[in-house]
N, CA, C and O atoms as a Tinker XYZ file with bonds, in Angstrom:
   296  protein
     1  N     14.168000   32.680000  -83.833000    73     2
     2  CA    13.072000   31.624000  -83.982000    64     1     3
     3  C     11.861000   32.107000  -84.813000    63     2     4     5
     4  O     11.464000   33.267000  -84.924000    81     3
     5  N     11.496000   31.303000  -85.218000    73     3     6
     6  CA     9.814000   32.490000  -86.380000    64     5     7
     7  C      9.103000   32.296000  -85.532000    63     6     8     9
     8  O      9.483000   31.694000  -84.528000    81     7
     9  N      7.804000   32.762000  -85.680000    73     7    10
    10  CA     6.661000   33.214000  -85.579000    64     9    11
    11  C      5.536000   31.863000  -85.482000    63    10    12    13
    12  O      4.508000   31.704000  -84.825000    81    11
    13  N      6.313000   30.945000  -86.525000    73    11    14
    14  CA     5.002000   28.811000  -86.517000    64    13    15
    15  C      5.654000   28.759000  -85.490000    63    14    16    17
    16  O      4.984000   28.428000  -84.511000    81    15
    17  N      7.547000   29.109000  -85.160000    73    15    18
    18  CA     7.671000   28.000000  -83.636000    64    17    19
    19  C      7.214000   28.308000  -82.064000    63    18    20    21
    20  O      7.004000   27.577000  -81.096000    81    19
    21  N      7.157000   29.872000  -82.303000    73    19    22
    22  CA     6.381000   30.241000  -81.308000    64    21    23
    23  C      4.672000   29.232000  -80.997000    63    22    24    25
    24  O      4.122000   28.543000  -80.138000    81    23
    25  N      4.414000   29.892000  -82.650000    73    23    26
    26  CA     2.385000   29.354000  -82.277000    64    25    27
    27  C      2.777000   28.011000  -81.642000    63    26    28    29
    28  O      2.512000   27.948000  -80.442000    81    27
    29  N      3.347000   26.928000  -82.181000    73    27    30
    30  CA     3.606000   26.044000  -81.368000    64    29    31
    31  C      3.690000   25.782000  -80.542000    63    30    32    33
    32  O      2.681000   25.288000  -80.039000    81    31
    33  N      5.200000   25.902000  -79.517000    73    31    34
    34  CA     5.148000   26.146000  -78.572000    64    33    35
    35  C      4.006000   26.653000  -77.310000    63    34    36    37
    36  O      3.748000   26.495000  -76.116000    81    35
    37  N      3.764000   27.041000  -77.976000    73    35    38
    38  CA     2.893000   27.741000  -77.468000    64    37    39
    39  C      1.726000   27.399000  -77.245000    63    38    40    41
    40  O      1.088000   27.891000  -76.315000    81    39
    41  N      0.998000   26.061000  -78.445000    73    39    42
    42  CA    -0.347000   26.109000  -78.263000    64    41    43
    43  C      0.133000   23.922000  -77.520000    63    42    44    45
    44  O     -0.541000   22.953000  -77.168000    81    43
    45  N      1.369000   24.190000  -77.643000    73    43    46
    46  CA     1.406000   22.457000  -76.310000    64    45    47
    47  C      2.273000   23.179000  -75.589000    63    46    48    49
    48  O      3.118000   22.290000  -75.487000    81    47
    49  N      2.746000   24.094000  -75.000000    73    47    50
    50  CA     2.111000   25.198000  -73.136000    64    49    51
    51  C      0.746000   24.771000  -72.828000    63    50    52    53
    52  O      0.589000   23.801000  -72.086000    81    51
    53  N     -0.401000   25.481000  -73.390000    73    51    54
    54  CA    -1.314000   25.608000  -73.473000    64    53    55
    55  C     -2.074000   24.665000  -72.757000    63    54    56    57
    56  O     -2.424000   24.781000  -71.583000    81    55
    57  N     -2.534000   22.861000  -74.211000    73    55    58
    58  CA    -2.475000   21.724000  -74.018000    64    57    59
    59  C     -1.974000   20.813000  -72.697000    63    58    60    61
    60  O     -2.691000   20.135000  -71.961000    81    59
    61  N     -0.070000   21.072000  -72.604000    73    59    62
    62  CA     0.575000   20.616000  -71.105000    64    61    63
    63  C     -0.176000   21.268000  -69.988000    63    62    64    65
    64  O      0.217000   20.795000  -68.922000    81    63
    65  N     -0.788000   21.863000  -69.876000    73    63    66
    66  CA    -1.566000   22.855000  -68.104000    64    65    67
    67  C     -3.170000   21.941000  -68.599000    63    66    68    69
    68  O     -3.724000   21.406000  -67.638000    81    67
    69  N     -3.624000   21.825000  -69.479000    73    67    70
    70  CA    -5.075000   21.020000  -68.579000    64    69    71
    71  C     -4.645000   20.151000  -67.858000    63    70    72    73
    72  O     -5.096000   20.255000  -66.718000    81    71
    73  N     -3.755000   19.065000  -68.043000    73    71    74
    74  CA    -4.241000   17.873000  -66.947000    64    73    75
    75  C     -4.098000   18.906000  -65.868000    63    74    76    77
    76  O     -5.114000   19.357000  -65.341000    81    75
    77  N     -2.668000   19.392000  -65.433000    73    75    78
    78  CA    -2.178000   20.041000  -64.259000    64    77    79
    79  C     -3.845000   20.416000  -63.581000    63    78    80    81
    80  O     -4.407000   19.793000  -62.680000    81    79
    81  N     -4.646000   22.242000  -64.736000    73    79    82
    82  CA    -5.451000   22.351000  -64.068000    64    81    83
    83  C     -6.176000   21.274000  -63.382000    63    82    84    85
    84  O     -6.575000   21.280000  -62.218000    81    83
    85  N     -6.296000   20.308000  -64.303000    73    83    86
    86  CA    -7.938000   19.267000  -63.855000    64    85    87
    87  C     -7.513000   18.377000  -62.600000    63    86    88    89
    88  O     -8.135000   17.810000  -61.701000    81    87
    89  N     -6.092000   18.522000  -62.970000    73    87    90
    90  CA    -5.406000   17.269000  -60.655000    64    89    91
    91  C     -5.422000   18.158000  -59.834000    63    90    92    93
    92  O     -5.531000   18.108000  -58.609000    81    91
    93  N     -5.271000   19.304000  -60.774000    73    91    94
    94  CA    -5.873000   20.218000  -59.150000    64    93    95
    95  C     -6.886000   20.939000  -58.568000    63    94    96    97
    96  O     -6.946000   21.558000  -57.506000    81    95
    97  N     -8.011000   20.665000  -59.843000    73    95    98
    98  CA    -9.451000   21.680000  -59.358000    64    97    99
    99  C     -9.988000   19.507000  -58.899000    63    98   100   101
   100  O    -11.024000   19.421000  -58.238000    81    99
   101  N     -9.554000   18.634000  -59.126000    73    99   102
   102  CA    -9.962000   17.475000  -58.684000    64   101   103
   103  C     -9.707000   17.486000  -57.223000    63   102   104   105
   104  O    -10.564000   17.279000  -56.364000    81   103
   105  N     -8.209000   17.795000  -56.976000    73   103   106
   106  CA    -7.664000   17.541000  -55.439000    64   105   107
   107  C     -7.743000   19.116000  -54.627000    63   106   108   109
   108  O     -6.755000   19.463000  -53.980000    81   107
   109  N     -8.568000   19.738000  -54.676000    73   107   110
   110  CA    -8.547000   20.656000  -54.045000    64   109   111
   111  C     -7.814000   21.446000  -53.857000    63   110   112   113
   112  O     -7.967000   22.096000  -52.823000    81   111
   113  N     -6.824000   21.731000  -54.633000    73   111   114
   114  CA    -5.929000   22.443000  -54.177000    64   113   115
   115  C     -5.554000   23.266000  -55.893000    63   114   116   117
   116  O     -5.754000   23.105000  -57.097000    81   115
   117  N     -4.718000   24.438000  -54.653000    73   115   118
   118  CA    -4.901000   25.907000  -55.366000    64   117   119
   119  C     -3.845000   25.671000  -57.360000    63   118   120   121
   120  O     -2.652000   25.384000  -57.455000    81   119
   121  N     -4.758000   25.903000  -58.501000    73   119   122
   122  CA    -3.410000   25.273000  -59.831000    64   121   123
   123  C     -2.734000   26.094000  -59.932000    63   122   124   125
   124  O     -3.086000   27.085000  -60.573000    81   123
   125  N     -1.565000   26.025000  -59.380000    73   123   126
   126  CA    -0.634000   27.635000  -59.906000    64   125   127
   127  C      0.604000   26.387000  -60.483000    63   126   128   129
   128  O      1.659000   26.594000  -59.884000    81   127
   129  N      0.691000   25.469000  -61.235000    73   127   130
   130  CA     1.819000   24.876000  -62.072000    64   129   131
   131  C      0.738000   25.019000  -63.894000    63   130   132   133
   132  O      1.009000   25.388000  -65.037000    81   131
   133  N     -0.372000   24.529000  -63.245000    73   131   134
   134  CA    -1.087000   24.858000  -64.716000    64   133   135
   135  C     -1.020000   26.363000  -64.933000    63   134   136   137
   136  O     -0.632000   27.056000  -65.873000    81   135
   137  N     -1.505000   26.611000  -63.799000    73   135   138
   138  CA    -2.293000   28.478000  -63.971000    64   137   139
   139  C     -0.928000   29.418000  -64.854000    63   138   140   141
   140  O     -0.948000   30.213000  -65.793000    81   139
   141  N      0.225000   28.819000  -63.958000    73   139   142
   142  CA     1.912000   29.615000  -64.315000    64   141   143
   143  C      1.820000   28.880000  -66.258000    63   142   144   145
   144  O      2.093000   29.637000  -67.190000    81   143
   145  N      1.430000   27.465000  -66.501000    73   143   146
   146  CA     2.195000   27.456000  -68.587000    64   145   147
   147  C      0.907000   27.802000  -68.716000    63   146   148   149
   148  O      0.910000   28.527000  -69.711000    81   147
   149  N     -0.606000   27.699000  -68.168000    73   147   150
   150  CA    -1.376000   28.401000  -69.492000    64   149   151
   151  C     -0.876000   30.163000  -69.490000    63   150   152   153
   152  O     -0.879000   30.563000  -70.654000    81   151
   153  N     -0.504000   31.163000  -68.595000    73   151   154
   154  CA     0.102000   31.979000  -68.669000    64   153   155
   155  C      0.921000   32.215000  -70.332000    63   154   156   157
   156  O      0.911000   32.847000  -71.389000    81   155
   157  N      1.787000   30.803000  -69.272000    73   155   158
   158  CA     3.111000   31.234000  -70.768000    64   157   159
   159  C      2.815000   30.744000  -72.253000    63   158   160   161
   160  O      3.158000   31.423000  -73.221000    81   159
   161  N      2.202000   29.605000  -72.366000    73   159   162
   162  CA     1.471000   29.703000  -73.517000    64   161   163
   163  C      0.628000   30.436000  -74.156000    63   162   164   165
   164  O      0.505000   30.432000  -75.381000    81   163
   165  N     -0.134000   31.246000  -73.230000    73   163   166
   166  CA    -0.961000   32.289000  -73.369000    64   165   167
   167  C     -0.186000   33.659000  -74.601000    63   166   168   169
   168  O     -0.473000   34.147000  -75.694000    81   167
   169  N      0.802000   33.786000  -73.650000    73   167   170
   170  CA     2.222000   35.134000  -74.262000    64   169   171
   171  C      2.647000   34.768000  -74.921000    63   170   172   173
   172  O      3.269000   35.631000  -75.541000    81   171
   173  N      2.836000   33.256000  -75.545000    73   171   174
   174  CA     4.115000   32.856000  -75.793000    64   173   175
   175  C      2.357000   32.563000  -77.943000    63   174   176   177
   176  O      2.562000   32.706000  -79.148000    81   175
   177  N      1.347000   32.257000  -77.329000    73   175   178
   178  CA     0.551000   32.635000  -78.540000    64   177   179
   179  C     -0.005000   33.581000  -78.943000    63   178   180   181
   180  O     -0.585000   33.542000  -80.028000    81   179
   181  N      0.030000   34.979000  -77.972000    73   179   182
   182  CA     0.243000   36.513000  -78.030000    64   181   183
   183  C      1.617000   36.729000  -79.144000    63   182   184   185
   184  O      1.559000   36.774000  -80.373000    81   183
   185  N      2.434000   36.804000  -78.553000    73   183   186
   186  CA     3.884000   37.115000  -79.176000    64   185   187
   187  C      3.564000   36.493000  -81.047000    63   186   188   189
   188  O      3.714000   37.233000  -82.019000    81   187
   189  N      3.151000   35.121000  -81.128000    73   187   190
   190  CA     3.118000   35.036000  -82.244000    64   189   191
   191  C      2.308000   35.361000  -82.938000    63   190   192   193
   192  O      2.883000   35.451000  -84.023000    81   191
   193  N      1.606000   35.541000  -83.032000    73   191   194
   194  CA     0.095000   36.252000  -83.260000    64   193   195
   195  C      0.530000   37.473000  -83.836000    63   194   196   197
   196  O      1.056000   37.585000  -84.943000    81   195
   197  N      0.128000   38.961000  -82.519000    73   195   198
   198  CA     1.017000   40.419000  -83.156000    64   197   199
   199  C      2.152000   40.376000  -84.255000    63   198   200   201
   200  O      2.460000   41.398000  -84.867000    81   199
   201  N      2.808000   39.073000  -84.503000    73   199   202
   202  CA     3.741000   39.620000  -84.975000    64   201   203
   203  C      3.813000   39.331000  -86.493000    63   202   204   205
   204  O      4.188000   39.918000  -87.508000    81   203
   205  N      3.285000   38.171000  -86.162000    73   203   206
   206  CA     2.858000   38.032000  -88.279000    64   205   207
   207  C      2.195000   38.819000  -88.853000    63   206   208   209
   208  O      0.976000   38.787000  -88.683000    81   207
   209  N      2.683000   39.616000  -89.571000    73   207   210
   210  CA     1.228000   40.493000  -90.490000    64   209   211
   211  C      0.582000   39.588000  -90.410000    63   210   212   213
   212  O      1.145000   38.523000  -90.159000    81   211
   213  N     -0.500000   39.606000  -90.541000    73   211   214
   214  CA    -1.837000   39.369000  -91.935000    64   213   215
   215  C     -2.285000   38.707000  -90.514000    63   214   216   217
   216  O     -3.413000   38.899000  -90.060000    81   215
   217  N     -1.131000   37.771000  -89.732000    73   215   218
   218  CA    -1.741000   36.773000  -88.081000    64   217   219
   219  C     -2.190000   35.284000  -89.044000    63   218   220   221
   220  O     -1.942000   34.999000  -90.216000    81   219
   221  N     -3.017000   34.461000  -87.865000    73   219   222
   222  CA    -3.014000   32.634000  -88.717000    64   221   223
   223  C     -5.035000   32.748000  -88.539000    63   222   224   225
   224  O     -5.940000   33.268000  -87.886000    81   223
   225  N     -4.777000   31.958000  -89.511000    73   223   226
   226  CA    -6.254000   31.591000  -89.391000    64   225   227
   227  C     -5.983000   30.030000  -89.396000    63   226   228   229
   228  O     -5.185000   29.259000  -89.928000    81   227
   229  N     -7.585000   29.930000  -88.103000    73   227   230
   230  CA    -7.022000   28.111000  -88.140000    64   229   231
   231  C     -6.728000   27.163000  -88.836000    63   230   232   233
   232  O     -5.849000   26.318000  -88.662000    81   231
   233  N     -7.604000   27.302000  -89.807000    73   231   234
   234  CA    -6.941000   26.231000  -91.242000    64   233   235
   235  C     -5.374000   25.965000  -91.789000    63   234   236   237
   236  O     -4.763000   25.190000  -92.525000    81   235
   237  N     -5.139000   27.129000  -90.934000    73   235   238
   238  CA    -3.671000   26.895000  -90.977000    64   237   239
   239  C     -2.472000   26.277000  -90.183000    63   238   240   241
   240  O     -1.271000   26.274000  -90.453000    81   239
   241  N     -3.104000   25.794000  -89.203000    73   239   242
   242  CA    -2.553000   25.596000  -87.122000    64   241   243
   243  C     -2.009000   24.258000  -88.047000    63   242   244   245
   244  O     -0.813000   24.077000  -88.276000    81   243
   245  N     -3.249000   23.229000  -88.607000    73   243   246
   246  CA    -2.509000   21.993000  -88.514000    64   245   247
   247  C     -1.357000   22.513000  -89.818000    63   246   248   249
   248  O     -0.163000   22.224000  -89.747000    81   247
   249  N     -1.670000   22.937000  -90.436000    73   247   250
   250  CA     0.405000   23.407000  -92.039000    64   249   251
   251  C      1.240000   23.236000  -90.812000    63   250   252   253
   252  O      2.162000   22.516000  -90.427000    81   251
   253  N      0.714000   23.943000  -90.495000    73   251   254
   254  CA     2.103000   25.454000  -89.438000    64   253   255
   255  C      2.947000   24.120000  -88.154000    63   254   256   257
   256  O      4.142000   24.278000  -87.906000    81   255
   257  N      2.199000   22.965000  -87.501000    73   255   258
   258  CA     2.882000   22.349000  -86.797000    64   257   259
   259  C      3.574000   20.731000  -87.518000    63   258   260   261
   260  O      4.298000   19.954000  -86.896000    81   259
   261  N      3.057000   20.542000  -89.077000    73   259   262
   262  CA     3.998000   19.788000  -89.620000    64   261   263
   263  C      5.316000   20.493000  -90.036000    63   262   264   265
   264  O      6.468000   20.118000  -90.257000    81   263
   265  N      4.744000   21.512000  -90.044000    73   263   266
   266  CA     5.125000   22.325000  -91.416000    64   265   267
   267  C      7.300000   22.679000  -90.075000    63   266   268   269
   268  O      8.429000   22.585000  -90.558000    81   267
   269  N      6.979000   23.006000  -88.663000    73   267   270
   270  CA     7.945000   22.906000  -87.577000    64   269   271
   271  C      8.526000   21.572000  -87.744000    63   270   272   273
   272  O      9.591000   21.177000  -88.217000    81   271
   273  N      7.255000   20.848000  -87.081000    73   271   274
   274  CA     7.918000   18.795000  -86.579000    64   273   275
   275  C      9.161000   18.391000  -88.206000    63   274   276   277
   276  O     10.142000   17.647000  -88.232000    81   275
   277  N      8.582000   19.200000  -89.281000    73   275   278
   278  CA     9.192000   18.462000  -90.571000    64   277   279
   279  C     10.492000   19.265000  -90.510000    63   278   280   281
   280  O     11.527000   18.830000  -91.013000    81   279
   281  N     10.404000   20.729000  -89.733000    73   279   282
   282  CA    11.694000   21.915000  -89.814000    64   281   283
   283  C     12.697000   21.111000  -88.282000    63   282   284   285
   284  O     13.921000   20.976000  -88.282000    81   283
   285  N     11.883000   20.749000  -87.281000    73   283   286
   286  CA    12.921000   20.617000  -86.412000    64   285   287
   287  C     13.929000   18.589000  -86.617000    63   286   288   289
   288  O     14.994000   18.063000  -86.294000    81   287
   289  N     12.622000   18.223000  -87.351000    73   287   290
   290  CA    13.541000   16.401000  -86.849000    64   289   291
   291  C     14.731000   16.589000  -88.462000    63   290   292   293
   292  O     15.840000   16.064000  -88.357000    81   291
   293  N     14.460000   17.168000  -89.524000    73   291   294
   294  CA    15.640000   17.717000  -90.803000    64   293   295
   295  C     16.477000   18.523000  -89.518000    63   294   296
   296  O     17.501000   19.164000  -89.755000    81   295
């Protein structure tokens, strides 16, 4: 699995944790699932950023998303 794929998966998991966190907050219950998802996504993002030499720039992220999705479709 490449660093780009790890980065995209981490971003998607972090984005999917937001509705879970908001639902837990609005229902006054502990945000266990959302917190675990956010932790996993954060670890994946950290791994991807530290393993790539030179890191990632913010303007590269859309291109990386498109490239990873194109690789999955092919």
